[in-house]
C-alpha angles and dihedrals in degrees: 000000000000121000117222112199119213127189096197131072092259144351127215118246092241092053092047092054088055094044091051089052092240090125135019099212142029090245091060091047091050091052095050090047094047090048088058092241096132128073128196116199091345097310128102109251122206100174112093089195093056106140111233119199134189110298096030117127123216121197129195131160093345095311125115127210122191119203106230 
């Protein structure tokens, strides 16, 4: 599990995927999310603007990212 530190109240899912180097662009992030390949706290998430806060867990392709 990799920890992703944020200094704001929240980060949008699309931004997190770029920050974690999962994707290189917003377009690729949108595609992964729409294809139901990303989970937030164990549930498939289809909203790229989903607000993530400290303690949320994002999963993609067998990798886990904890918002810290």
